[in-house]
N, C-alpha and C positions, 0 to 999 in steps of 0.2 A: 771471436769461436776459437780461437787458438788461447785468448785469455780462459776461457769456459774452462777447455780441456785443461790446461793446467792446473785450475780449482778442482775439477774432478780429482785428476790425478793425485792432487795431494790427499784430499779427502779420502781414495780409496787406499792411499798407502799408510795413512794412520787406522782406517778400520782392519786394515791386514795387518799391524803390529800388533793385535790382539789375539793373533793366531802364533803358535811357535815358526812357521814357515810358510813362505808364498805357496812351495808346494804341497802345504797341507790345506792350501785354501782351494787352490785348483784342482786338487783332488776330490775333495768334499762339493765343490760346485759343477766339477765334470767338465772344466774348460781348459782347454789347451793352454799350456804353459808360456809359447810363444807368441800366442794372441793375448794371453791376458798380461804379459809383461807393455803391449802396445797400449794397452790403457794405463798401467801405472807410468808410464813416460811421456804420457799427454798427446801420443802419436794419433791415438784413434778412438771415438766414442762408440759404446758397445750400440747394440741395436735396442728398439725398444722392449722386446722381450727379455733380452738377457739384459738389462739394466733392470726391469724388472724382478730377476729371478738373482741380480746382485744385491737389492736392496731388503727381497725379502731375507736371503740369506744372513745379512750383517744387521736385520733388522731396525731399516730408516727408512723414510719417506724417500722415492724419488727426488723430490723437491730438493729436499735436505742436503743430499749428496753435492750437491750444486751450488750450495751457499758458501758465502766466503769461507776460506777456509776456518780462522780463529774464531767465529759464530760457529761453526760445523765443532771443532772441536770441544767447545762448553757444551753442548747439546751430547756429545757421545763422551763427555768426561766421568761420568757416572759410574763406568766400566771400575771395577777394583784394580784390573792390572794398571790402571793409570795411576802408581804412585805418587807422581809428582802434585797431580790433582787431588787426590786424597790425604795427602801426606795429615796429619790432625796438626792441632792448632800447638804453636809454640810454647814449651813447658820449661822453658829455662829461667835464672835468676829473674829477667823479667816479667814474668808471671809467677809469684811464689804463692798466689792464692788459688789459682788454678792449678799449681803443682801441688799444694796440698788437699784437694777435694781429687785430684786421680790418684793421689796416696791411699785417700778414705776410701775409695769406688774398690768394686769386687772386678778383676778381667772375669774371674772362672767363671763368676754368676753371669755376668753379660754374653759371656761366649755362645751359650746357647741361642742368644737371640740374634745371631749374625746371621745376614741373607737378606733378600729383597723384600719389599713391604707394596702395595699402594696403601697411600695414604688417602684418606676420606675427612672432608668437614666443608662446612659450607663457606665459601669465599668471603672473604673482609673485603676483598676490593670489586665484586660482582652479587650485591645482595640476592640472597634467594637461589641463586647457583651453587651447586656441589663442587668442589674442587679434588679430581683425582689425581695426587701426585704420584710419582715413583720415589723410593727411599732405598736406601741401603746402607746396613749398619758391618763393619767388617773390623779385623785385626789389622794392626798395625807394630808387629812386636809383641811387646805386651800393654799395648796400648788399644783402646777400642773408640774409634771414629767413624762417622757417618754422614751421607749425603742425603738430599732431597729435592727433587728435581721438579718445578711446575710449567705447567703449559696454560696460560691463562687465555686459551680462544678453544672453543670447543673441537674435539676430535675430527681431522679430516678437513677442518676449515680452509677456505683457498687463502685467504688474506695471511702472510707472514704469523707465525705464532710469535705471541711475546711469553719468554721464557725467565725465569727466576732460581737460581741457583743459589743453594744454601750448603755449608759445609761447618763440620763442629766435632766438638767431642763429644762423647755416652759416657754416663755415668750411673752404677749402681750405688743407691746410699739408702741406707733403713728401708729395703723392701721396696724401691722405685726406681722406674729410670728414668733421669733426667738427659736431656738432650739440648745441649746450649748452642748454636748456632750463627752463622753470620750469611748475610746473603753477597757472595763470592764474586756476582758480575759489576755490579754496582759500591759493594761496601758502604750500603746505607742503612744498614738493620742490622739488630741483634734479634733473635728471636729463642724464646726457650717450651719448649715440648717436655711434659711429663706424664710417664705412661705407668698405669697400672701394671705391673708383671703378668706373668701367665702361670696360673695354677695348675694348670695339667700339665702330663707330660709333654705334649706335643702342643705347639704354639699353632695358634689359628690367628687369633684378634688380640689387639693390645687396645686398651682405650685412655683417653685421659684427655688433658686439657692441653693448647697450644696459645701462646701468647706472642705478638708483633703488631709490626703495623700496617694497615692496609696499604697497597701499590696503589695509590691516589694522591691528588695532588693536596689534599689535607694531612695525609700522613698518618690517620685516624690510628691510635693505640686502641689494641681489641681483642679478647680472649674469646676463643671458640672450644666448642668439645670436639673432639679427633678419634678417629680411629686406625689404626694400624694393619692389615690384612696381609697374612704373612703369606707370600709367593714362594720361598722356599729360596737354597744357597746357586743354585745352578740354571739360572733362566738365562734367555735372552734378553737385555735392558733393553736396548734399543727395540724390538719387538714390543716388548711393554709399555713401553713409552709411548708407542702409538696410540694407546687404548688413555693414555692419560689428557686432562684438558677439562673444561666445565661443562655439568651437566645440568640438566633439568630435573629436581626430584624425582617428578614422575617417570622417568627414562628408563625404559624397561632394564638397561645396562646396569644399573645401580639397584644392588641386592635389597629386598624392600625390608633386612632385617638390619639393615645399616642404619636408616632413618631415626627410630628412636633412640641412638645411641650416639647421633650427633647431633641433635635437636636441640636446641639454643632457646627454644620458646618459655621452656619451665624450668624450676630447680626446684630441689628437694631442702633449700635451708633459706630461710629469707635473711640471711646474713651475710653470705657468701654464695658465689657460681662456683658450682661442684661440679665433680664431671663425674659421667655414668659409666660405672664397673660393670663389667660384664656379667 
């Protein structure tokens, strides 16, 4: 029990670190500061009702907040405030080719794409299932990076969810967005996504192709059509992530207009697999 409370306290401290102060958190929650300090020190566990309030406020599941701290940290690390987790790939002399691409990219044009997205594609690991993931594009100085995190189980599944987290660099080259990343939890995969830009003033959806290796024993290389649905710059990422996971194509959670844009069963070119443009 003491170990469980210690883990909960560590995870709660991490969640609070995304806010200016503990006082700000308790004020917004309407919780007594001295009582809240007992949770932060691992002396008390909140009641089931207050625990649900805490989890809803921070946008996490109640079972997640009791996960081992390192696993929990990886789940919530998509937040842009976590600069250690979101630092772009090294562009030192060890990566001269990447540095050259970064110089050729246009951060000014990329800036308008910063924010959160739901990413939709057919799962490379679970044939026939649609994978809804959470992605983020952000700025770090004069550079642009991105992250996306996948939950390879249905939303709300009782069993422990399987997560994949990708981090990498974002480039704007010759009127296309190029996202190059690696699976940061295991470092066993590099993937690339190429998206059409938004030609309207308001960003809503971006479509393109994603290439990677299926998270199965065979590690089969695969390419799939993909759609990024813009959520905004200021959202609660934990709450959005609760809606991520594997869905059936006929699930009412999946907008029917998305299906033809990620359909991999047809191609307009007999010599290449091409993306569906909006």
